[in-house]
N, C-alpha and C positions, 0 to 999 in steps of 0.2 A: 639464142637470137634476140631476147628481150633486151640484152644489155646495149644493144644499139639505140634504144630509144630512151632518150633523156627525159621526155615528157610523157607521161601516161595519162590520158583522160578517160576518166570513167562517167557513164550514164549512172543514174541513181535508181530509179524504180526498176525492179526485175533484174538488175545488174549486181548491185551491192544489197539492196534491200528487198525481201521477199514480200513484195506489194501488190503484184499484178491482179490477184484475185480480189484484193479490197477495192482496188481502182474500177475494176469491172462491176462489181456489186454497187459501188457509189453512183456509176453512171446508170446503171438500170434502175436504181432506187429514186434518182432525181427525174428520170423520165417518167417513172409512175407518178411521182409528186405532181408533174405538170400534165398528166393525162395523156402523155405522148406514147406512141408505140415502144415498146420495150425492146432494145437491141439484143441480139443474140450475145452469149458470151464471146463467140469468135469475133463478132464485129466490134464489141466494145473492148476486146484485148488488142485488136489491130491498131487502134488509134493511141495506144499508150506510148508516150514518148513525144507525142506533139504538144504544143501549147495547148492550155486547157480549152480556150474558146475554138481553136481548130479541131481539137479532138472531138468535142462536143457536136460541133457542126457537122463531122464526118460520121460520128456514131449514131445521130439522131437527125437524119437530113430533113425530118418534118419540122424541126425546130425553127421558129420565126425568129428573124433577127432581133427584133424587139424584146423577146423572151430570154436571149442570152444571160442578161445578168441574173435573172431569177434561176435559170438553170445552173449557172455557176454557182450560185448561193446555195442550191439544194445538193448540189454535188459536194461542195465543200463541207457542208453540214454533215452529210453521211459519211465522208471520208475521214473526217476530222474526229468524229464521234468514236472511232476505234483505232486511229493511227498509232497511238502508243503501244497497242498491242502488237505491232509489227515488229518483226526482228531482221537483223542482217542475216544473210545467207551464212551458213556454218563456215567458219574459218575466215571470215572477211576481215576482222579486226587484226589478227596476226599476219594476214595476207597484206594489208595496207602498211602495218608498221614495219614488215619486212623490207616491202619495196622502198620506203623512205630510209630505212637503215642502209640500205644499198645504194642510195644517192639519187634515186630517180625523184623528179618533180611530179607530184600528183595534182590533177584538177578534176573538176567535175563540170559536165554539160548535160543540163537536164531540161525536160519538159516543164518542171515544177516551176512555181513562182518563187520569188526570192524569199518572200516570208516563209513558204512552205518548205523550201531547201534549208534555210537558216534554223526553223523548228526541227527538221529531221536531223541536221548535223549536231545541234545541241543535245537532242534526245539519245543519240546513238554515241555521242562523245568523239565522232571522228573529224569534227571540225578543224582541229589544229593540224591535222595531218594533210590537208589540201592547201596548196599556196594559191590557188585561185579558183573561182567558179563562175559559171555563167548559167542564167536561167531564162526561161521562154518569154517572161515579161520584161526582159532587158535586151533581146536580141531577136530576130526573125526566127520562126519555129524550125526545128528540123524539118527536112533535110537541108534547109539553106545552110551553107558554111560559116556563117558570121560568128557563132560561138567559137569553134575551133580556130578561126583566123585571129579573133580578138586574144584567145588564150596564148596562142603562139607568138602574138606581137607583144603582149605584155611580159611574157616570160622569156622573150627573145630566144625562141627554139624553132628552127626550121622544120619543115613538114617532114623531111625525110629522118627527123630524130623524134618524131611524134607518132604515139600508137593511140587509137580510139577503141575502146572496149564498150560493147553494148549488146542489148538483148533485142533490138528490133531492126527491121531493115531502114528505119528513119535515121537511126544511128549510123549505120554502116553507108547509106547513101550520103550522109552529112560527111563522112570521112572522105569518101570519093570525091565529093563536090570541093572539098579542101585540100586535095591531093596528099591525104594522109593514110596510112596502113590502118587495118581495122582488124580486130579480133571479134568474133561473134560467140554470145553464150546462149545456148539453147535451153536454159532452164528458167527464162523469164516469160516474156509476152509472146514472142514470135517463135514459130516452129522452125526446126532445123532446115527443112527443105527450102522455105523462102528466104532464110538467112544465107545459106550458102549460094542461092542464085545472085546475090549481091557481090560475090567474089571477094570474101575476106581472107586473110592469111591462113585462118584456121577457123573452127566451129567447135566448142568444147560443150559437152553435155552435162555437166554438173560442176558445182563449186569446187570439188576436189581436183578436178581435172583442170580447171582455170589456174589453181595455185601451182599444179605441176607445169603447166604450159609456162607460167611466170617464173619458174624456178624457185619458189618459195615455200613449197610443200614441206611441212614439219613432220 
């Protein structure tokens, strides 16, 4: 099935990088720093994938708009203090290499900032494998389709030849809004039930099953 897709677009956090728990901790720590109610892990996890300002506004609705810059600064402080300790999900590097070798174009559409994604791509060494990327500080936040629409336009690939892979309902709804097929992974931020409710082609429960679905399991 995957051979029909010329362009495969991956979300980053919770899909390729095992970072959901670290994002939740950073949101909660930033809330404590500002003396705000600390969101539950489930509430903080739900906003993963959105642009940072949108994510913080939804996770901590008590946050006053004038305090957004300080909240963003504290979030980044906590996240960046340990981001080099984070690792790709098992088998990610070989999966990405195999997809490139098979002739797919690979891209990233993420809620991270441009600086954050560039830092992550350099740290993991995956940067050269992706032909294009889009970030939340360059486009409308998910689930707006802008990231996917721009990637397809840049790479001259139609929607029917494009596949979006992500771990949140934001990713899947973005794909729907762009007229693109989606594959859900249930080992990141959002649970299987809410992912399946978005109508993806399939929902895989662990990285090994993702590799098998893509036909690159070693």
